[in-house]
N, C-alpha and C positions, 0 to 999 in steps of 0.2 A: 728627684730633680736637684735637691739641695746637695746631696752627696756628689752628684756629677758636677755641679758647679764648683765645689771644693776641689774635686779631681782636676777640673780644667784649670783652676788657679794654680795648683801645684805643678802641672805640666808646663803652664806658661812660665811660671817662675823658674823652673829648671832650664827651660829653653833659653830664656833671656840671660840667665846667669852663665850659660855655657857658650853663647855665641857672641858675635861682634856687637850685637845690639845690647849686650849686658853691660858689664863693667863693674869695678870694685868700689866705686865711690859710695859712701854712705852719708855724705854731708847733706845738710838741709838746703833749702832754697825755695824760691817761688818760681812759678811759671813766668817766663819772659814774654815780651811782646804782647801786652794786653790787647785784646781785640779792639779795633777801631769800629765805632758804631756806624753802620751804613746809613745812608740818607733815609731809607724807609725801614721799618721793622723787618728783620729777616724772618723767614719761616723756620720751624724746627728742623726741617730737612736741610735747608741752606746752612743752618748753624752746625749741624753734625758734619756736613760736607766740607766745612771750612773751620774745623775745630780750633785751629791755632789762633783764630780771631776772637775767641770767646772764653769767658771764665768758666770755672767748674760749675758755679751756681747756675749760670746761664745754660750750660750744656745739660745739667741735670733737669732743669726746668723744661728744656726742649724735649729731652728724651721722655720725661714723664708725660708731657703733653701728647707725644706720639702714642704712647701706650694707652693713655686714658681715652683719648679721642677716638682711637681706632677700635676700642672695645665696644661692642654693640649689644652685649648681653645683659641679663638681669643683675641688679645690684642689691636686691632685697635679700634677707636671710633665707638660705636654702632650706627646703624641707628635707630633713635628714632621715636616711634609712641605712640599712646595712650595705646596700649595693652602692649608694652614693659615697658612703664613707670609704668603702673599699677602693672606689675610683680615685677619691681624693688622696688616699695613702699612696696609691700607685703613681699618680701625677707628681706628688711631692718627692718621692723617694726611689721609684723603681720603674721609670718609664723612659725608654730610649728616645722617644719622640720629643721629650723635653730636655734632652742634653743640650748644653750650650756649646756651640762650636768654639774651637780655639782661635782666638784673635791675636794678631801680631806675631805669628810664628816665623815670618821671614826676617832675614838679617838686615833690618833697616838701620841699625846703629852705625854700621860701617859705611853707610851711604850719606852721612851728613857732610855738608860742605863746611867751609871755614866759619860760616856764620851760624852753623847748627841747623841749617835748613835741610829738610828731607823732601825729595821729589823724585820718585823712582817707581817704575813698574816692574814687578817680579813675575817670572813665569813659574807657575806652581808645579810641584813635583810630578803630579799625575794629570796635568793639563789645566788650562785656564790661567788667569792672571790676578795679581793683587797690586793695586796702585796706591802708594803711600804719599802723603803730603803733610807738611807741618814743620815744627821747629822743636828741637831739643837743646837744652843748654849743656854746659860741660858736665853737669851731674846727671845727664840723661833725663832731665825733667822737662815736661812740656806736653803739648797736645798734638795728636796725629789723627788725620782722617784716612780711612782706608776704603777703597772701592774694589769689591770683589766681582769677578766675572768667571763663573763656573770654576772656581779655584778649588782644587782637591789636593790636599797635602797629606803626607804619610800619617799624621796623627789625627786626621779627620777622615771619617768613612764616607763623607758626602761632598758633593760639589756645591760650594757656597757662592751666592751672588747677592749683590746689594751693597748698602753703605753701613759703615761702622766708624766709630772713633774711640780713642782711648786717651785718658789722662794719666800720665806717669808722674806720681808725686814722689815716689821713692822706689828705687830698684837696686838691690844690693845682694850680696851673697846670702844674707840671713833675713832680709826684710823686703817686703813688697807692699806698695800702696798704689793700686791701680783702679781706675774707673773705666768701664766699658759702656759705650753708647751704641744703640742699635736702631737702624732705620730700615724697616722692611728687609732685614737680612734674611735671605731665603735659601732653602735647600729641599731636596726631595728625599723622603725616607719611606721605604715600603709602599711606594706608589702614592704617597700623600705629599702634598705641598705644605711646607712648614714656613711660617714667617715669624720673625722675632722683632719686637720693638721694645724700647725702654732702656734701662741702664742697670748695671751690676757694679757695686762698689765692694772691693775686696782689699782687706788689710791683713797681712800675715807677718808673723814674727817668729823666728826660731832662735832659741837660746841654747848654744852648744854646751854651756856649762851644766845646765839643768836638763839638757836633752828634752826641752819642752817646746812644743809648737802651739801657736795661738793664731786663730783666724777669726776676723770679724767681717761680716758681709751684710750689705743692705742691697735688696733687690726690688726693683719696680719694673717688671717685664711683662709683656703680653706675647703669648704664643698663640698663633692662629694655625690650627692643624686641620686642613680641609675646611669643613663647616663648623668645627669646634673652636672655641676661644677660651683661653685660660689666662687670667690676669692675676699676677702674683705680687703681693706686697709683703716683704719678709725681712726680719732682722735675725741674724745668726751670730752666735758667739761660741767658739770652740776652743777648749784647752785640751791638749793631748800631750801628756808627759808621763814620766815614770811614776807609777802609782798616783797619778793625778789626771783625772779625765772629767771633763764636764762638757755638756752640749746643751746650749739654750737656743730655742728657735720659737719665734712667734710671728704672727702675721695674719693676712687674709688671702684666701684664694677665691677668685671669682670664676665661676663656671658659667658659660654663656646661657645655657638653658635651665640652670639650677639656681644661680644666685651666689650670695657670699657665704663662705665658710671660714670662720675664725679658727685658728689652730695654734697650739703651743705644745711643748714637751715638758714632762715632769720626770725628773730623776732617771733619765735614760742612760744606759751604758752600752757602748758599742756604736759603730758608725752605721748610719741608716743605709739600707733598710734593715740591717742585721742587728737589731737591738737585742741585747741579752736580757734586759729588764727595763722597767720604766713604763711610761704611759704616753701615748699620742692622743691629745685631746682635740676634739673637733666640736664646733658649736655652730648650729644653724638655728632652725626653729626649736631645736632641742639639743641637749648635750649628749654626745656619744664619745666613745673612746676605744682605743686599742690598747690592751694591757699585755705586756710581755713579762713572763714570770720564770720560764724554764729554759733559759738559753735561747737556742734557735728553733725550739720545737713549737708547741701549739701557741696560738695567739687568741686571747679572749676579746671578743667584741661585746661592748656593753652600751646600754641606752638608759637615759633618764626619761621615762615616758610621761611622767606626771609633773615634771618641773620642780620637784622638791629637793633638787641638788643631790639626789641619791640615785645611783644606778640600780635598776630593778629587774631588767631583762637582759639576756645576752645569748651568745652562741660562740662556739669555738671554730677557729680555722686550724687545721692540723699542722700547718707549717706556713712558711713565708710564700711558697709556691701556690698553696691553696688560696692565700690571701690575695696574691698579685694576679694569678692567672686562672683561678678556679671559676667555673661557670655556674655552679649551683648556688641558688639563693638560699641563704641560711634561714632556718626556722628559729625564731627567738623563743626562749622559755624563761620562766622565772629563775632568777639567780639562785634561789633556794633549791631549785630542782636541777640546775645545770651541773653536769658531771664532766670530768675530763674525757676527751674524745678517745676512741680506740686507736691503737697503733697497729697499722696493717700494711701488708705488702701487696703487690700485684698478684692476681690469680695465676695458677699454673696451667698451661695447656696440657691436656691429657694426651699421652703418646698414642698415635695410631699410624699404621703404615699408609693408609689412604686418607687424605684430607682434602676434599674438593667440594664443589657445590652440591654433589649428590649425597654427601654424608653430613650428619649433624656435627657440630663443633662443640666439644665438651671441655670445660675447664674445671679445675678443683680449687678449693679455698687456698688463698695465700696465707701468710703468717698473720695471726690475730692475737693481740693482747689488749688488756684494758686495765688501767690502774684502780678503777673503783666500780667496775660492773662485772659480774660473773659472766663467763663466756657463754653459758647456756641462755643468758638473758639478752644476748645480742642478736639482732636481726640481720641476716646476711642476704644480700641480693646482688645482682650484676647489671651492668650497663654495657650494651653492645653498640659499637660505633661503626658505621659504614661510610667510608670516604669522608670522615670527619663529622658526620651527622649521627646523632643518637637514633637507634632503631626503636620505633615505638612498640610498646607491648611486649618487649623481650627482657625479662628480668631474672630468668633462671640461669643456671650454669650451663645450659645447653641451648645453643642456637640451632633451630631447625634447618634442615637442608633447603637448598634452593633460594636462600635469601641473599647470600654473598656469592660472587662468582670469581673465577680466575681473573687477576688483575686488580680486583678491588682492594682497598686498604681497610682491613678488618681489625678492629681493636676491641678489647674488653677490659673493663675495670670491675673491681669488687667494691660494693657499697655496704658499710656496716653502720647500723643505727643502734645507739645504746639507750634509746628512749628519750633522749634530749638532743643529741648531736649526731648528724649523719656525716660519715667520712667516706670519701671516694678515693680509691687507691690510684697510683699511676697505672696507665693502661698497658696491657700486654698486646703486642703486635702479633698478628697471626697471618701467615702467608698460605693461601690456598693453592693447591696444585691445579694444573690444567686437567680438567675432567675429560676422560676419553669419550669419544663419540658413543652414542648408545642407540638402541633400537626403540623407537616410540610406536606404541600400538594404539590405533584409534578405531572407533566403531566396532569394537569387539562386543557382541551381545553378552549380557550378564546371565542370561538363562538359556542354556543350550540343551536340547533334547535329542535323543537318537533319531536319525533320519533327517535332521535339519540340514538345509543348505546355508552355510555360514560364510560371510565375507567380512574381512577387516583389512586394514592397511598397516603394513609394517614399514615405517620410514626411518631414516637415519637422522638423528639430531645430535647437536653438540650441547650438552647441558649448560655450557657457559654462554652460548650465543643463540641457540634456537635451532630450528630445522635446517638441514642441509639438503642439497640437491641430489646426493648420492642415493641410489636404491639399495635396499638391504639384500642379503643373500640368504636363501632358505637352505640350511644345512641338513636338518633332520625334521621329520614331521610324521604324523600318522598317515596311513594310506588314504588316497582320495584327496590329496592336497596339491594345489598348484599356486604359483605366484607369477605375476606379470612384471613387466619392466618398471612399472610405477609402484611396485610393492603391494599391489592388491592381492590378498590371499583368499583363495576360494577353497572351501572344505565341505565335502559331502560327508556328514557325520555318520559313522557306522550305525547299523540297527541292532547288531548282536553284541552283548556285553557279558563279560564274566562276572563283573561286580556291578551293583546298581549305582555306584559312584566310581567313575574312572577319571583320574586327573591326567589329561593329555598334555604333552609338552611339545612346543614348537621351538626349534633351535635355529636362531638367526645369527648372522655375522655381518661384518662390514667388509666388503670386498675392496681390494686395492689393485692398482694397475699391474703389479707383478704377479697377480693371480692368487696372492695370499689372502686369507680371511682372518680378521682379528676381532677382538671385542665380542666374543661369543656371548649371546644373550638367550636365556631360556624363558619362554613365556608359557606359564601354566594355564590350562583351560579345563575347567571342571564340567563334566557332562553327567547329568542325573537321569537315570532311566526308571521305568516302572517295574523293573525286574524284581523278583523276590530276593531277599537277602541270601547270601551263600549259606549252604548247609554246614553247620558246625556242631560238634558234639564233644563232650568230655565225660569223665566218670562222675560218680555221685560226690559232689563237693558240698561242704556245709559252711555256713558263716561262723566266724568266731567273734563277731561283734554283735551288740544287741539290736533288736528291732530291725532285723534284716531279712525277714520272711513275711509274706502276706498270702492270704487265700482269697482268690476272686476269679472272675471270668475275664481273661485277658485277650481271648481271640473271638469273642462274640458268639461262641457255639452253644451257649446256654449251660456249659459245664465249667466247674471251677478247676483252676490249676493252682499250684503253689509257686509263688515268685520267690526266688532265692538268689544267693550270690556266694562266692568264695571269699568275699571281702578283699579281693586282690584286683582282678581285671574282668572277671566273668559275671554276667547276669543271665539267668536261665529260668525256664519254667519246668515244673515236674507235673506229670499226670499219673493217676493210678490206673494201671492196666495189667490184667492177667496176674493179679495178686501181688503186685509190687509197684513202687513208684519209679518212674523212668523219666528221662529228659524228653520233653515234647518240643522244646524250642530253646535255642541259645543265641544271644546277641553276638554276632560274629566279629564285631570290630572293637578295637580299643576305643575308649571314650575320648572325646576331645579334651575334656577337663583333665588336668594333670593330677597325678597322685593315685593312690589306691581308692577302692570303693569302701566308703565307711558305712553306707546304709542304702537299702533299696526299700521303696515304699509304693504301695498301690494307691492310685488316685483316679477319680472319674471327673475329667475336666469338662465333658460335654453331656453328662447325665444320660449316657446311653448304656447299653448292656456291657459294652467292652471297656474294661478298665485300662488306664494308661500307667506307665511306670516312671517313677522319679528315682534317679540314681544320684546319691550324694557322694561326691569324690572329695579329695583333700582340698580342691580349689574351685569347685563348681557344682552345679546341679544340672544334670542332663535329663531331658524328657524323651522317652520312647513312646511315640504316639502311633501305635500300630506295629504289628510284629513283622511287617515287610517294609518298614521305613527306617532310615537311619536316624540315630538320636540327634536331637538339636540341643544346643546349649541354652538353658533357661536363666542361669545365674552364674556369673563368673567373678572371681575376686582374687586378690593377692593374699588375702587372709586364709587361714586354715579352718576348714569346716569340720565340725565334730558330730553334730546331731541335728535332725529335723523332726518337726511334727507338723501334720497337715490337717486342716479342717476348714469347712466353709463357715466362717464365723459370723458373716453378715447375711447369710442366706440369699446371696445373689446368684447362686449357681456356679460360682468360681471359687475354688478353695484358696485359702491363705496358707502361707508357709512360714513357719517360725524356725530360725536357724541359730544355732550356737556356733560362734566363730571366734578365733583368737589370732594373735600375731605369730604363733608357732604351733607345731604339731604336738607339743607337750601336753599330755592329758590334763594336768592340773594347772595349766596356764590360766591367767585371768581371761574370761571370755566376755564377749558382748552378745546381746540378743538383738537380732534384726527380724522384722516381720514385713512381708510384702504379699501382694496378691499375685497369683500364678500368671495372670495375664498382664501384669505391669510390674515385673521384678525390679525395674529401675527406680520405682517410686516407693520408698520405704514408708510403711504405715506406722512403724514404731521402732525405736532403737534405744537400748540402754545397756549399762554394764551390769553383769550378773555374777561377778566374782568367778569362782572356779566351778560353775555349774557343769553337769555332765548329761543330764536327760531332762526332757520336758514332755508334757502331754496336754492336749486340749480336752476339757471336760466341763460339765455343768456342776460345780461343786457348791453353789449357794442357792438361794431361793429366788434369784431374779431369772429373767428369761434368756439371758445371754450366756455364752460359754465363758470359761476362764482358761487362762494358760497357767499351768502348774509346773514349777521347776523344782528339781530335787533338793535344792539348797534352802527351801522354805518360802520361796516367793510365789505369790499368786497375783495375776494381773487380770483385770476385767478387759475383755476384748472389744467392748464397745467404746470405752473411754481411754483404754490403755493405762489407767491409773493402777497403782499398786493397791490391791485389795486386802492383802494380808502378807505380812513378813513375819513368819513364825520364828520365835526365838530359838527354836530347835530345828535344824535341818530335817526334812522329811526322811532323807537318806543320804549317805555320803556319795552314792553313785547312781542309785536306781530309784525310779518313781513310776507308778501307774495309778490309774483311777478307775473306779467303777461303782455302780449302784449295788452295793452289797446287801442292802436291807430292803430293796424294792420300793423305796419311798420316792423315787424319781429324781433324787439328788445324789450325785456321786460323792463317795468318800475317797480319800487319798491314802495310798499305801506307799511307803518309802522303805528302802533297805540300805543298810551299810554292807559293804563287801564283806567285812568281818563283823559278825555279831548281830545287831538289833534289826528287827523288822517291826514297823509300827504303822498303826492306822490313825488317821486324823480326820476331823470334821472341820471344814472351812466355815460352816454355818455358825458354830459356837466357838470356833478358833481354839480347838482343844485336841489333845491326843486321846484317842478312844481306847487303844490297847497296844501292847507291844509284846514281843516274844523274842527269845534268843534263837538265832540260827547261825551255826558255826561259820559258814562261808557261803554267801549268796552271789550267784552270777547272773541270774535273769529273773524278771518278774513279768507276769502277764495277767490280764483281767478279761474275763468273758463269761457269759452265761452258758457254760459248757454242758449243763444238764437240763436246760430249757425250763427252769422253774421260775423264771421272772426275776431272779437275783443273780448278780454276777458272782463268780468265784475268783479267788486269788490263787494263781499257780506260781509256785516258787521252785526255781531250779538251782540246785546246789553247785558249787564249784568242787573240784577235786573228785574223789570217789564218794559220790553221794546219791541223792534222790531227786525226783521231781514229785512235789507234794501239792495237793489241792486243799484249800481252806475255804470255809465260809465264815462270814462275820456274823455271829449269833449273839444278839443282845450286846453288840459292840465289843465282842470278844472273838479272838481267833478260835476256830474249831476245825480240826483236820477231818476231811472226809475220805481221802484215799492217798496212797503213796506208792510210787513205783521206782525201781532202781533207774538211775540215769543211763545205764548200760555201758558207760565208759567214763573217762575222766572229764568231769564237768558237763553242765548243760548250758547251751547258749541259744539265744534268740527264739524263745518260746513263741509259738503262734498257734491259733486254733481256727477251725473252719471246717466246712463240709468238703474236704478235699477229694473224697472218693465219690461224691455225688449220690450218696445213699440216703440222704435226708438227716443224717446224724453228724454230730461234731467229732472231728478228730483233732488230736493235739500232736504237734511236731516240735522237735528241737535238734540241735546239733550236739554231738558229743565227741570227746577224744581230742578236741582242739587245743587243750592246755598241756598235752604231753607230747612226746616224740612219736607215739604210736599212731595207729590208723585212726582216721576220723570216721564218724558214723552218723548217718541220717536216721533219726529215730521217729517212729510214728506209733501212736496208740489210739485205740478206740476207747471212748470214755462213756461210762454210765454214771448215774447219780452217786454211786458208791464205790466205783472201781475204775481202773484203767488197765487195758490189755494190749500187749504189743501187737503191732499190725504190720503185715507185709514182710517181704523177704529182704534180709540185710544185703546191701550191695557192696561188692568189693571196691575198695578205693584204688583208683588207677593213678599212678604217680606221674607218668609222662608218656609220650607217644612217639613211635617211630613208624615211618611210612614203608610198607612192604609192597604196595602196588595193588593191582586188580587181579581177581581170579574168579572162576566159576566154582561155586561151592555146592549148589543144590541142583545143578543141571537146568535151572530155570533162567537165571540171570547172573550177570557178573556182580560181584560185590567188591567193596573197598576193604583191603586187608591192612590192619595196623598191628604193629608189634608193641607190646607193653613191657618195657625192660624190667620194671619192678612194680610191686603193688603193696598196698597196706603201708604206705609211707616208708617204703624201703625194707620192711620186715618180712615180706613174702616175695616169692620169685616172679619170673616173667610169665606172660600169657600172650596169646594173640587174640585179635578181635575182628569179627566179621560184621561189616556194616552194609545195610541196604541203602538204596538211593533216597529214602525218606528219613534216614537217620537212625532207624532201629538197629541195634547191634546185639550180638551174642558174644559171650566171652568164653574162651577155652579154659580147660582145666590148667593148673600150673604146669609149666614146661620145665623150669629149672629155678634154682635159687638165684643164679645169675649175679652173684656178688662180685664178679670181676668187672662189672660195668659194661659188658657187651650190650650194644644198642642197635645192631643192624640185623635186618631179616629181609628176605625177598620172596615174593609170591611167584609161583611158576606152575606149569604143568609139565614137570620134567619127564614123566613117563608117557605123555601123550594119550592119556586115557580120558581126556575131556573133563577131568575133575581137578580142581586146583590143589596144589601142594605148597609147602612153605619150607625154605631153608632157614633154620633158626639156630642161634647159640643155645646149647642145652647144658649150661654150666652147672656142675654140682659143687656147691660152695665156691671154692676158688679154682676148681679144676675145669679149665676151658674145654668145651666140646661142641660138636656141630651135629645137628639132626635134620633129616628130611622127613616132614610129617604130612599126613593127609589132612587137608583143611577141614573137611566135613566132620571128622570125628577125632582128630588129633592122633590117630594111629601112626606108629613109626614105620617108615619105609626103610630107613637106614640111619645109622649114627656111628660116630667114632667115639672111642673111650676118652674120658677127660684126662687132662694132664695139668699138673700144678703150674707148669711153665707156659701153658697156653693161655692166651687172651684173644678171644675171637673178636675181630674188628669188622671191617666192611665185608659184606657178602653180596655176590652177584650171581645171576644164572645166565649161562651162555653155552651154546654148543661149540665147545672149543676143539673137540677131536673130530667133528664132522660126522658123527654117527646118527644124527637126527634127534638126539635127546639132549636136553639142557644139562650141562655140568655145573657143579658148584665151584666158584672161584672165590676165595676169601683170603683175608689177611689174618695171620696169626702172629701177634706181636710184630716183629720186623720181618716176617716170612710171608711170601705169597704162595698159596697152594691151590691146585686145581684137581678136583675129584670127579671121576665119572660115577655118578650116583647110580645110574641104571645098572652098570656092570660092576659097581663097587671096587673101582680101581683108582689108584693115584695116577694122575696124568703127568703133572710136573710140579716142582717146587723151586723156590729161589729165596735165598736169605740176603737181606740188605744190612748195611751197617748204620742205617738211619731209619727213623720212624717213617711209616708209609702214610702219606696224605690221602692218596686216591689211586684208583686204577680203573682201566676200562679195557675190555676185550674188543678186538676188531679182526676182521678177515680182509686181507688185501690179496686179491686173486685167489689162489688156493692156499695161501699161507695164513694160518691162525696165529695171532699175536696178542700179547697183553702189554698195554702201555701203563707204566707204573711211575707215579711221582713219589719219590722217597728223599727226604732231606731237601737238599737244594739241587737235585738232579732229576732228569727225566730219562727213563729207561724204556727201550723197545725190546721186548722179550719174545722169543719163539720157543715152541715146545721142541725138545730134543731128547727123546727117550723119556726118562723119568724126571728130567730137570729142565728148567728154562735156560736158554742161552741168550746172551746179550747180542742184539743186532745193532743197536746204536745207543749211545749215552751222551747227553748234552747237559750243560749247566742251565737249569731252569727250575724255579720253584712254582709248583702249581698246587693251590689248595683244593681246586676242583677241576675236573676235566670232563668233557663230553665230546662225542663225535658230532660233526656238523657239516653241512654243505654251505660254506660261507660265500661261495661265488656262483657263477652261472654254469660251470661244467658239472659233469655227473660224478666226479670224484669226491670222496669223503675227506674232510680235514679234521684236525683236532683243535678244539677250543680249550684254552687254558686260562683260568683266572690266576694271575700272578699276584703274589702278596709277599711282603717282607716276612721273614721268619718270626719277627717279634710282633705280637698282636697289636700293640699300640704305636707302631711306627707311623710317622706322618708321610711316608712314601706313598704316593697315589697308587692305587691298584690299576692293573692293566689287563686288557683282554688280548691274548696272544693267539694267533692262528698259525698252525703248522700244516703244510702239506705232508702227507705220509707216504713213505715207501717201505718196502719190506725190510730195509736196513738203514733208513735215514729219516731224520726230521728236517724239514726245510721251513724256516720261518718266512711267512708271506705277509703278515700284517701284525702290527702292534698298536693298540689304541688305548690311550688313557681313558679310564672310565669316568664319565662326567657325573661324579657323585662324591660328596664329602663323607658319606656314610660307609660302613664296613659291609662288604658283600660276604655272605656266608654260604650261598648255594646258588646253583642255576640249573636250568634245563633248556633244551632246544625246542623252539616253536615248530611243531610238525605240520602246521597248516600250509607250509611251502616246502617244495623239494629242492629249491635252489635259493641262494641269497637269504638263508634262514636267519631269523632273529632269535633272541634269547629271552627267557623269563628268568629274572634274577631276584633273589631274596636279599634284602638289605635293610639296615636299620633306618628308622626315621630321623634319628639325630646323628651327630657326628660320631667318629670312632671312639671317642672318650666318654660318651654319654651312656652310662651303664643302665640308666632307667629308660632308655629309648625303647619304643616299640619297633616292630618289624613289618615290612610290607613287601608285596610282590610287584616288581616293575618289569615292563617289557623294554628291552634295549635292542638297538641294532649293533652290528659288529664294529661300527665306528665308535662305539662307547656312548652313544647318545640315548637318552630316555625317550620312549614313545608314549607310554602311559604308566601310571602308578595306581595301585589299589589303595583303599583306605588302610590305616594301620590295623594290623591283626593282633591276636592275643597270644602272648607267650614268646619264648625264645625258640627260634627255629631248631629243629632236631637235625642231626648230622645227615646230610643227603635226604632231607625230609620232603623235597619237592619232586613230584613226578607229573609229567604232562603227556597226554596222548590225544588222538582223535577218536571221537565216538563213531557209531555207525552212520551218523549223518555228516561226518567230517567236521564236526564242531569240536572245539577245544574242551578237554576235561582236565582238571587239576586235582591231584591229591596232595595235601600239604599237612605236615605234622609239626607240632611245636611242643614245648614243655607242658603246655596247658590245654591244648586243643587239637582236635582232628577236623580237617576241612575236606569236603568234597564239593568242588566248585565246577559248575558247568552252565 
């Protein structure tokens, strides 16, 4: 306010000096025509209206009376706090509502008559009028009264009304001495009525020689601003010259509802409010001040809270804007704790292509620095503002969706707290896009079963405004679905399912008047049936991590099975049958928890005969509660899970689970231990840091009645109190720990082992090491009473080429009782139990996992003094290829799979014959197959009712092809191998029309057709690009082969011993199948188009061609509604027209190399009908085959890198 008064004086001075009202006279003089006293005392209003009749003293008294009498507020000393102090500072120095309007701007000087009288009304520049009356002598000295009526001049931003007066004591080029008097001078500003009463006395001098300006001002003015009143009594003295600046200001400010505040300045530099240094002192019921120290940056506010004339608490404003316009109430702290505030910028809006009400809004930190607080000690939060109001409970850098809508003013600031001062940045303004209309689903049941009659509503809504009247359009859906004009969807859920979980998809769109449909929305609906899990099998896999096998009864048949895993994606059971261990059950789905399987554990949650399965993955624990039920997630976390132990520690019938987890998957990372009950995983019973622990075990290792939790690094916790019972100065083992009652006293001892070197036994009772021994390289430990003598034995499995050795602890010393070769490189995951159900204990482990050779599942029968190998060694199967179905034994059809390589790549290919319950037999080796050939096809090419197989029979690197009898592997026919041959895709089809299937196959970049029955070459053709796929077809009497090679599609016909081109078009097809995609009887070609580069972002398309004997005619091209990469497909044979497709696609996007794969049913418009759960492994090339069984139900054979599926 004082700065603006000075500004007004300067403007007035320059205007008067430059216009007719100015003049160059600097002579002295007195005001002429002293006022004549009226018969009765005039009122202050009358005196100001006739200023020429009164003296300066009288006019000051009158104006003072107006200000004083019209002030109705408190006059006692104000109760000072930081908020009132901030308001007072703003009132005095930085508030446009307390600007003084410019008085006397019109050219009244030139309107004097010969006697010096002025009596004229001016029209103001932007409207209104100003009426002047009074007298000025020849030196332009005198009194003038001014009446304003909505006068708006160029240098005033407001229209002024009311009365004013001025006394000109001196006005010259360098000097001015003017007093202004105000009587309800009024104007409007920002919708508020402002009235001014009182007087301002201004004396200014400019010395050209010294270039120095001086200003003295006395103000006694009252501002009435709406309901607020401010009464100012102030003296100001300013000197502003070259290297000479001083500013003195003191006085009182009365605030209507607060009272009197005394103010003065100490040693300030710079014009207010932009003080570079100095202090603004304020005094009410206590002393407060604003201290300026660092130019125009932060301002320190201080208070004397105890009246000892020493400031003791304070806070910082980050700059003048924060002081003048900030809304946050400062928290005062002791000056001894007060630090300089952080220096920050506004937060940055994270870039996103779509930013509307349906998407979260994310910002990132702006610039942050702090002169005296480390950055890691700063607390950063955010404030979100919607249409100027702060949004409650939103302090993170992410604003959830659906809070702000299109058209809202959305802003965000960053708030940084250094422990004493909280600083808020300038706000970042965010513009939301107009969200497109969307489909809203209501009344959709959460639990849908086969055969249900389901109804729900699909309506169109605008996320910014709510529901619209437009009805949605149903684009794609499962069969048995209808939708009415109100969007009511009715669905008769099917009763037959291929998978016990199928995720159906309803595709809706928003229709427009031109017939187009936009804003495609897919609504997933999960249906769970009581069907058995799909049949899945793999070869004999073994775990490579510890404690990943268990022996128990998992199906409730009273017989034990072995639970095991490959520590990748697969969980399975083994049973002993016909002298060998074979797979009895495989969990067919990829687990919901991400990452590899780190451990599998048996657990009995309901105390029945049937054990359940816990699966520990990198980021969760899955529960398999029944062999025909899908797994459910028991525990999920962003942390990495390494190891679990399970026991019912409180005997309530529900086991507790102890988990080692860390922030990364690094084995030696610092870990935390969490413990929870299996029925309440969200409620932790215990949590603590356990350094780089790797294994733990529950056991009773002391003399109390409760169990303890033992950790390999030397920690022992009581599970009743969860107090640390023992922290051994020496770790039990660097990586391994087990516990058992080795001396039969009912108390378990602890055995720990280092990977390299020491194995030691410990007693927790007397907290001592009992014995130790050296073992070169230990990979696994196990404890069990394997010889039924009432005392547990210690089983040690070596790493590398070593042994499995059994020890007893005799008189607290290790004593070896037997030893057996581990059979291959290392022993892993030792487990014992009666796995063959003969009443005796067997011991099992995995071997070969630590080198590149074959893995081996090892079983031994144990006696008190010996161990003997048990069972037939199983061949390791590396991966699987789907050959189809065939009759092998004249009893039933079997599923036929081709195994391209065995024994981890060191042995050749075989084929496998599986029956419908999952039992399979493996053929003898067919070939070394080191050229990577992976395709085979089952057929009955000679029509003898017994299945055959066309397989690659490569010898080392010499590619060859053979036709074998499936029942015994005998050779019907084969071609000699050739180093330049690489057998690719193989198909069986009667190409020459003789009634016998021929072999059609790709050999490098050549397509070949062989009449196996007659041992003749039918035709060949060589391409200049790699062959992606081919399919034979007969159109009329013409046999054709369609070949996708490079970026072209070929239609070939047999012509003597060669194929001839009938048509060639530019089209890339990674897979092709014949389909009836429309309602006529003719066959079309379905092509999955893909860019030649695997990771192209170009969407895949389904292209349908009509076929002629010499042409392709494109009839349909549909973008496939999927972000994932399609690898294979097959035609749904359940319909003969308008057929759909089964497609194999990844669960993630095309760049997610860790994604699982699933089977989806699509229509030829590219829309998903349903999806299977995620399956295990990477799909094999053309590994999907679909047919109808004898009851016209769908059957699927599917092969992946890790699994064989027979789904029906």
